[in-house]
N, CA, C and O of each residue as an XYZ file, in Angstrom:
332
protein
N      -5.255    -49.982     12.443
C      -5.769    -49.301     13.608
C      -7.272    -49.544     13.684
O      -7.969    -49.400     12.679
N      -7.773    -49.903     14.839
C      -9.199    -50.180     14.958
C     -10.040    -48.926     14.799
O      -9.608    -47.816     15.107
N     -11.244    -49.137     14.311
C     -12.171    -48.020     14.149
C     -12.780    -47.681     15.504
O     -12.729    -48.493     16.428
N     -13.342    -46.518     15.623
C     -14.050    -46.191     16.836
C     -13.457    -45.037     17.617
O     -13.702    -44.906     18.816
N     -12.687    -44.209     16.958
C     -12.249    -42.994     17.614
C     -10.870    -43.055     18.220
O     -10.519    -42.185     19.016
N     -10.062    -44.061     17.871
C      -8.713    -44.126     18.413
C      -7.776    -43.117     17.756
O      -6.695    -42.847     18.280
N      -8.163    -42.578     16.658
C      -7.339    -41.591     15.962
C      -7.793    -40.193     16.359
O      -8.986    -39.948     16.533
N      -6.848    -39.287     16.500
C      -7.264    -37.900     16.789
C      -7.995    -37.314     15.590
O      -7.646    -37.575     14.439
N      -8.992    -36.536     15.877
C      -9.752    -35.888     14.793
C      -8.842    -34.917     14.069
O      -8.104    -34.156     14.695
N      -8.899    -34.948     12.759
C      -8.115    -34.007     11.969
C      -8.907    -32.724     11.813
O     -10.079    -32.740     11.436
N      -8.269    -31.645     12.101
C      -8.900    -30.344     11.966
C      -8.348    -29.704     10.708
O      -7.140    -29.525     10.553
N      -9.265    -29.364      9.812
C      -8.822    -28.704      8.588
C      -8.496    -27.262      8.899
O      -9.315    -26.528      9.452
N      -7.302    -26.869      8.540
C      -6.905    -25.485      8.728
C      -6.782    -24.818      7.372
O      -6.343    -25.417      6.390
N      -7.178    -23.579      7.355
C      -7.074    -22.809      6.123
C      -5.600    -22.589      5.826
O      -4.847    -22.084      6.660
N      -5.209    -22.976      4.628
C      -3.829    -22.716      4.242
C      -3.791    -21.413      3.470
O      -4.733    -21.055      2.764
N      -2.709    -20.732      3.617
C      -2.572    -19.428      2.997
C      -1.196    -19.347      2.363
O      -0.183    -19.601      3.015
N      -1.168    -19.001      1.121
C       0.097    -18.852      0.411
C       0.832    -17.648      0.989
O       0.198    -16.647      1.322
N       2.153    -17.725      1.116
C       2.908    -16.584      1.672
C       2.637    -15.264      0.963
O       2.649    -14.206      1.592
N       2.393    -15.321     -0.351
C       2.093    -14.083     -1.073
C       0.748    -13.512     -0.646
O       0.575    -12.294     -0.607
N      -0.209    -14.387     -0.324
C      -1.501    -13.907      0.169
C      -1.325    -13.169      1.483
O      -1.924    -12.115      1.700
N      -0.497    -13.730      2.360
C      -0.224    -13.085      3.645
C       0.390    -11.715      3.417
O      -0.043    -10.731      4.017
N       1.393    -11.645      2.558
C       2.049    -10.368      2.267
C       1.058     -9.349      1.720
O       1.085     -8.181      2.107
N       0.180     -9.795      0.817
C      -0.804     -8.891      0.221
C      -1.782     -8.370      1.267
O      -2.111     -7.184      1.265
N      -2.251     -9.235      2.157
C      -3.182     -8.810      3.195
C      -2.527     -7.822      4.151
O      -3.138     -6.827      4.539
N      -1.288     -8.096      4.527
C      -0.554     -7.190      5.414
C      -0.386     -5.833      4.737
O      -0.617     -4.790      5.349
N       0.015     -5.859      3.479
C       0.202     -4.606      2.731
C      -1.107     -3.822      2.649
O      -1.119     -2.606      2.837
N      -2.204     -4.520      2.367
C      -3.507     -3.864      2.236
C      -3.923     -3.190      3.533
O      -4.306     -2.020      3.532
N      -3.849     -3.918      4.634
C      -4.257     -3.349      5.921
C      -3.362     -2.169      6.297
O      -3.854     -1.129      6.734
N      -2.062     -2.329      6.128
C      -1.130     -1.259      6.480
C      -1.360     -0.033      5.609
O      -1.333      1.095      6.102
N      -1.584     -0.247      4.322
C      -1.841      0.863      3.408
C      -3.106      1.616      3.796
O      -3.098      2.844      3.878
N      -4.183      0.894      4.032
C      -5.437      1.551      4.402
C      -5.293      2.281      5.738
O      -5.776      3.402      5.900
N      -4.627      1.637      6.685
C      -4.438      2.266      7.996
C      -3.687      3.584      7.856
O      -4.092      4.596      8.428
N      -2.603      3.574      7.102
C      -1.804      4.797      6.961
C      -2.505      5.848      6.104
O      -2.412      7.041      6.391
N      -3.202      5.417      5.057
C      -3.929      6.378      4.218
C      -5.031      7.078      5.005
O      -5.318      8.253      4.774
N      -5.643      6.354      5.933
C      -6.714      6.950      6.739
C      -6.163      7.719      7.939
O      -6.916      8.334      8.694
N      -4.836      7.676      8.107
C      -4.222      8.403      9.205
C      -4.408      7.735     10.560
O      -4.297      8.386     11.598
N      -4.690      6.441     10.550
C      -4.898      5.712     11.799
C      -3.556      5.253     12.355
O      -2.688      4.795     11.612
N      -3.395      5.380     13.656
C      -2.245      4.800     14.331
C      -2.619      3.365     14.731
O      -3.787      2.978     14.690
N      -1.616      2.602     15.112
C      -1.893      1.254     15.611
C      -2.720      1.323     16.888
O      -3.546      0.449     17.148
N      -2.495      2.363     17.679
C      -3.265      2.540     18.912
C      -4.739      2.762     18.598
O      -5.609      2.167     19.235
N      -5.019      3.608     17.628
C      -6.419      3.868     17.257
C      -7.067      2.602     16.718
O      -8.215      2.301     17.044
N      -6.334      1.862     15.894
C      -6.871      0.617     15.346
C      -7.114     -0.392     16.468
O      -8.110     -1.115     16.451
N      -6.224     -0.439     17.420
C      -6.391     -1.316     18.573
C      -7.652     -0.950     19.353
O      -8.436     -1.822     19.725
N      -7.837      0.335     19.594
C      -9.026      0.802     20.311
C     -10.310      0.468     19.555
O     -11.314      0.108     20.168
N     -10.283      0.587     18.234
C     -11.475      0.352     17.416
C     -11.831     -1.127     17.280
O     -12.995     -1.473     17.078
N     -10.834     -1.990     17.390
C     -11.068     -3.416     17.127
C     -10.969     -4.301     18.362
O     -11.441     -5.438     18.356
N     -10.357     -3.781     19.420
C     -10.132     -4.608     20.594
C      -8.955     -5.557     20.446
O      -8.721     -6.410     21.302
N      -8.223     -5.405     19.361
C      -7.023     -6.215     19.125
C      -5.851     -5.503     19.789
O      -5.624     -4.322     19.525
N      -5.105     -6.194     20.642
C      -3.974     -5.529     21.280
C      -2.996     -4.950     20.249
O      -2.755     -5.545     19.199
N      -2.448     -3.795     20.570
C      -1.514     -3.138     19.661
C      -0.336     -4.050     19.318
O       0.176     -4.012     18.199
N       0.086     -4.858     20.266
C       1.190     -5.790     20.014
C       0.822     -6.809     18.938
O       1.676     -7.210     18.147
N      -0.443     -7.231     18.901
C      -0.896     -8.165     17.869
C      -0.955     -7.480     16.508
O      -0.650     -8.098     15.488
N      -1.342     -6.219     16.488
C      -1.356     -5.466     15.226
C       0.071     -5.340     14.707
O       0.311     -5.479     13.508
N       1.006     -5.080     15.593
C       2.412     -4.999     15.189
C       2.896     -6.338     14.647
O       3.599     -6.379     13.637
N       2.528     -7.431     15.307
C       2.908     -8.759     14.823
C       2.272     -9.030     13.461
O       2.908     -9.611     12.582
N       1.013     -8.608     13.284
C       0.336     -8.789     11.998
C       1.079     -8.023     10.906
O       1.355     -8.569      9.837
N       1.400     -6.771     11.174
C       2.071     -5.944     10.163
C       3.496     -6.419      9.887
O       4.080     -6.053      8.867
N       4.053     -7.216     10.769
C       5.371     -7.819     10.538
C       5.225     -9.195      9.887
O       6.206     -9.925      9.744
N       4.007     -9.543      9.497
C       3.680    -10.822      8.836
C       4.033    -12.023      9.715
O       4.461    -13.063      9.214
N       3.851    -11.871     11.019
C       4.128    -12.953     11.953
C       2.876    -13.749     12.314
O       2.966    -14.751     13.025
N       1.717    -13.319     11.836
C       0.466    -14.014     12.133
C      -0.032    -14.661     10.853
O      -0.382    -13.982      9.888
N      -0.056    -15.994     10.867
C      -0.499    -16.760      9.702
C      -1.456    -17.838     10.186
O      -1.130    -18.528     11.152
N      -2.620    -18.021      9.569
C      -3.091    -17.274      8.411
C      -3.482    -15.844      8.801
O      -3.962    -15.585      9.905
N      -3.265    -14.957      7.884
C      -3.491    -13.538      8.127
C      -4.930    -13.110      7.847
O      -5.372    -12.074      8.344
N      -5.654    -13.885      7.067
C      -6.979    -13.453      6.628
C      -7.933    -13.132      7.773
O      -8.570    -12.080      7.734
N      -8.069    -13.990      8.801
C      -9.018    -13.636      9.864
C      -8.676    -12.309     10.549
O      -9.562    -11.499     10.822
N      -7.409    -12.097     10.818
C      -6.992    -10.848     11.459
C      -7.193     -9.676     10.504
O      -7.665     -8.618     10.921
N      -6.843     -9.848      9.234
C      -7.011     -8.780      8.249
C      -8.472     -8.366      8.146
O      -8.776     -7.174      8.099
N      -9.375     -9.336      8.112
C     -10.797     -9.012      8.000
C     -11.270     -8.242      9.227
O     -12.047     -7.295      9.108
N     -10.804     -8.645     10.398
C     -11.192     -7.941     11.633
C     -10.680     -6.503     11.622
O     -11.407     -5.582     11.993
N      -9.439     -6.308     11.202
C      -8.867     -4.966     11.169
C      -9.536     -4.098     10.107
O      -9.815     -2.924     10.348
N      -9.793     -4.671      8.937
C     -10.460     -3.918      7.874
C     -11.882     -3.535      8.280
O     -12.336     -2.429      7.987
N     -12.583     -4.446      8.954
C     -13.922     -4.128      9.455
C     -13.853     -2.984     10.453
O     -14.689     -2.080     10.431
N     -12.851     -3.026     11.331
C     -12.702     -1.992     12.345
C     -12.452     -0.614     11.759
O     -12.846      0.396     12.343
N     -11.802     -0.573     10.612
C     -11.529      0.704      9.945
C     -12.664      1.112      9.017
O     -12.600      2.163      8.378
N     -13.708      0.281      8.941
C     -14.850      0.607      8.083
C     -14.573      0.378      6.604
O     -15.274      0.918      5.749
N     -13.550     -0.422      6.299
C     -13.173     -0.643      4.903
C     -13.968     -1.757      4.251
O     -14.077     -1.804      3.026
N     -14.523     -2.653      5.050
C     -15.412     -3.697      4.532
C     -16.564     -3.866      5.507
O     -16.455     -3.522      6.684
N     -17.664     -4.399      5.005
C     -18.828     -4.643      5.842
C     -18.557     -5.807      6.778
O     -17.990     -6.813      6.352
N     -18.947     -5.700      8.040
C     -18.763     -6.822      8.962
C     -19.413     -8.093      8.435
O     -20.538     -8.062      7.937
N     -18.705     -9.204      8.545
C     -19.231    -10.502      8.113
C     -19.209    -10.719      6.616
O     -19.761    -11.710      6.138
N     -18.590     -9.826      5.857
C     -18.557     -9.964      4.407
C     -17.830    -11.220      3.983
O     -18.237    -11.878      3.025
N     -16.763    -11.563      4.679
C     -15.985    -12.739      4.320
C     -16.030    -13.759      5.424
O     -15.429    -14.826      5.304
């Protein structure tokens, strides 16, 4: 193949082990419930639609880390921009 941009640029995506996803989901759900937050309250605090929070808690969003960090920041569990 000739040089000069004929190939599509490869975008590196963060890979996440399924156990990491499960752990992040468990952590966010645990903190949310321990703090007495509903999905609606978390949605209001983060601007993430409640349907997306439900999908996250069902482990349907992969990689989960970006969403987990946003939700944890919204609940005040980590400092914004920490990760």
